[in-house]
PAZAPA-4460 file (N, C-alpha, C; in steps of 0.05 Angstrom, whole numbers, plus 32768, in hexadecimal, padded with zeros to 4 digits):
% residues 91
    n_x    n_y    n_z   ca_x   ca_y   ca_z    c_x    c_y    c_z   seq   type   mol
   8012   7FEA   8006   7FFF   8005   7FFE   8012   8013   8002     1      M     A
   8023   801C   8014   8035   8033   8014   8046   8038   7FF5     2      R     A
   804F   8028   7FEB   8058   8025   7FD5   8044   8035   7FC0     3      V     A
   8031   802D   7FC5   8021   803C   7FA8   801C   804D   7FB2     4      D     A
   801E   8059   7FC7   8014   8070   7FD4   802A   8084   7FC8     5      L     A
   8045   807B   7FC7   805C   807F   7FBC   8059   808D   7F9F     6      R     A
   8056   807F   7F94   8054   8077   7F73   803F   8091   7F70     7      R     A
   8021   8089   7F7B   800C   80A1   7F6C   801C   80C0   7F78     8      D     A
   802D   80C1   7F87   8030   80DD   7F8B   804B   80E5   7F7C     9      L     A
   8059   80D1   7F75   806E   80DD   7F62   805C   80D9   7F3E    10      A     A
   8050   80CE   7F43   8040   80D6   7F27   802E   80E5   7F25    11      R     A
   8024   80F9   7F3F   8012   8114   7F3C   8027   812A   7F33    12      K     A
   803D   8123   7F40   804F   8135   7F3B   805F   8140   7F27    13      K     A
   8066   8126   7F19   8060   8123   7EFE   8051   812E   7EE0    14      M     A
   8031   8126   7EF6   8022   8131   7EDC   8011   8147   7EE7    15      L     A
   8025   8155   7EFA   8017   8172   7F02   802D   8180   7F09    16      D     A
   803C   8187   7EF1   8063   819D   7F00   805B   81AE   7F05    17      P     A
   803C   81B9   7F08   803B   81D7   7F0B   8039   81D9   7F2F    18      R     A
   8032   81C1   7F32   8034   81C3   7F59   8043   81C9   7F62    19      G     A
   8065   81B4   7F53   8078   81B0   7F62   8089   81CC   7F57    20      E     A
   8083   81DF   7F43   808D   81FB   7F30   8084   820F   7F48    21      I     A
   8064   820A   7F58   805A   821F   7F6D   806B   821D   7F8E    22      A     A
   8076   820A   7F87   807E   81F9   7F98   8093   8208   7F9C    23      H     A
   80AC   8202   7F90   80C3   8208   7F89   80CB   8236   7F7F    24      M     A
   80B3   823B   7F76   80A9   825A   7F76   80AA   8268   7F95    25      A     A
   8097   8250   7F9E   8098   825A   7FBE   80AC   824F   7FD2    26      G     A
   80BC   823F   7FCE   80DA   8237   7FD9   80EF   8255   7FD1    27      M     A
   80ED   825C   7FBB   80FA   8276   7FAB   80F8   8289   7FBC    28      T     A
   80E0   8298   7FBB   80D9   82AB   7FD2   80E1   82AC   7FE3    29      Q     A
   80DC   8295   7FF1   80DF   8299   8012   8106   8295   8019    30      A     A
   810D   828D   7FFC   8131   8295   8002   8136   82A7   7FFC    31      L     A
   8124   82B8   7FEB   8131   82D4   7FE5   812E   82E5   7FF9    32      E     A
   8116   82E0   800E   810F   82F0   8015   8127   82EE   802E    33      E     A
   8131   82DE   8032   8139   82D5   804D   815E   82DC   8048    34      Q     A
   8160   82E1   8033   8178   82E8   8027   8176   830E   8034    35      I     A
   815F   8310   8021   8163   8333   8027   8161   833A   8047    36      A     A
   8157   832D   805A   8159   8331   8074   816E   8329   807D    37      H     A
   817D   8319   8072   8197   8315   807D   81A6   8328   8071    38      L     A
   81A5   832F   8050   81BF   8344   8051   81B5   8360   8062    39      T     A
   819D   836A   8066   8196   8381   8076   81A1   837E   808E    40      R     A
   81A0   8369   809C   81B2   8365   80BA   81D2   8364   80B3    41      T     A
   81D4   8356   809D   81F3   835B   8093   8200   837C   8096    42      V     A
   81EF   8383   8087   81F3   83A3   8084   81EA   83B3   809F    43      E     A
   81DD   83A8   80B0   81D5   83B9   80C7   81F1   83B2   80DB    44      E     A
   81F8   8395   80DC   821A   8394   80ED   822A   83A0   80E4    45      L     A
   822D   83A3   80C5   8247   83B2   80BE   8240   83CD   80CB    46      S     A
   822E   83DE   80C6   822D   83F3   80CD   822D   83F3   80E9    47      D     A
   822D   83E8   8100   8234   83E6   8119   824C   83DB   811E    48      V     A
   8257   83C6   8112   8279   83CA   8118   8287   83E4   8112    49      V     A
   827C   83F1   80F5   828B   840A   80E7   828E   841A   8100    50      A     A
   8275   841E   8112   8271   842D   812D   8281   8428   8143    51      K     A
   8281   840A   814B   8297   8404   8158   82B4   8409   8157    52      Q     A
   82B9   8404   813B   82D4   840A   8132   82DE   842D   813A    53      D     A
   82D3   8439   8132   82D6   8452   8131   82D7   8460   8156    54      A     A
   82C3   844F   8162   82C7   8457   817B   82DF   8449   818C    55      E     A
   82E9   842D   818A   82F9   842B   8190   830E   8438   818A    56      L     A
   8317   843D   816D   832B   844D   8166   832E   8469   8172    57      R     A
   8315   846C   817D   831C   8493   818F   8322   8488   81A6    58      R     A
   8318   8470   81AF   831F   846D   81D0   833C   846C   81DB    59      L     A
   834A   845E   81C3   8360   844F   81C0   836D   8464   81C1    60      T     A
   836A   847C   81AF   8375   8496   81AC   8387   84A4   81C6    61      G     A
   8363   84AC   81DB   8360   84B2   81EB   8374   84A3   8206    62      I     A
   8373   8487   8202   837F   8476   8219   83A2   847D   8210    63      V     A
   83A8   847D   81F1   83CD   8476   81EF   83CF   8497   81FB    64      D     A
   83B6   84AC   81F7   83C4   84C9   81FE   83C8   84D0   821F    65      L     A
   83BA   84C6   822B   83B5   84C0   8249   83D4   84B9   8257    66      L     A
   83D4   849A   8248   83F1   8492   8250   8405   84A3   8243    67      A     A
   83FC   84AD   8237   8419   84BD   8228   8425   84D9   8237    68      Q     A
   8409   84E6   823F   8409   84F5   825C   8417   84EB   8275    69      R     A
   840C   84D7   8284   8414   84CD   828E   8435   84C0   828C    70      A     A
   8445   84B8   827E   8464   84B7   8275   846A   84CD   8282    71      R     A
   846B   84DB   8272   8467   84F9   826D   8466   8506   8283    72      D     A
   8457   850E   8298   8453   8510   82B8   846D   84FD   82C6    73      R     A
   8471   84EA   82C1   847C   84D9   82C4   8499   84EA   82C1    74      E     A
   849C   84E3   82A9   84BF   84F5   82A8   84C0   8510   82AD    75      A     A
   84BC   851B   82B2   84BA   8538   82BC   84B9   8536   82D2    76      D     A
   84B4   8516   82EC   84B8   851B   8305   84A2   8523   830F    77      G     A
   848A   8528   8304   8470   852C   830C   8466   851F   8328    78      G     A
   8473   84FF   8317   846D   84E8   8329   8449   84E6   831E    79      G     A
   842E   84DB   832B   841E   84D6   8325   840C   84BD   8327    80      G     A
   8413   84B1   8307   8408   8492   82FF   8416   847F   82F9    81      F     A
   8413   8466   830A   8423   8450   8304   8421   8442   82F4    82      I     A
   8437   843C   82E1   8436   8435   82B8   8439   8417   82C1    83      L     A
   8429   8403   82BE   8436   83EC   82B1   843B   83E0   82CF    84      G     A
   8456   83C6   82D4   8461   83C1   82E8   846C   83CF   82FC    85      D     A
   8474   83EE   82F4   8482   8403   8307   847A   83F8   832C    86      E     A
   8491   83FB   833B   8481   83F2   8350   8477   841A   835E    87      R     A
   8471   8417   8372   8467   8432   8377   8471   8443   8390    88      P     A
   847D   8452   8388   848D   8465   839A   849A   8459   83BF    89      P     A
   8483   8450   83C9   848E   8447   83E2   8497   842C   83E5    90      H     A
   8498   841B   83CD   84B3   8408   83D2   84C9   8410   83DA    91      Y     A
***
């Protein structure tokens, strides 16, 4: 019985290609929608990454500037910040 059902289904698909074509068209449309959604998501994430990169560069510049100021102050004998593995003056 089961074999006959499979044969009947196979025959119907062969005799009615429109159903198969409609199914493929539906699948194609769904895939196109998903690709459009994923493309939009990638573009949004790219914008976020670009903004984060700019912010990271800005903050890195500030940290570098502050570290240079601390080194300059230390070199001038102004005391101040302990950098790296330096021991505090009370040792």
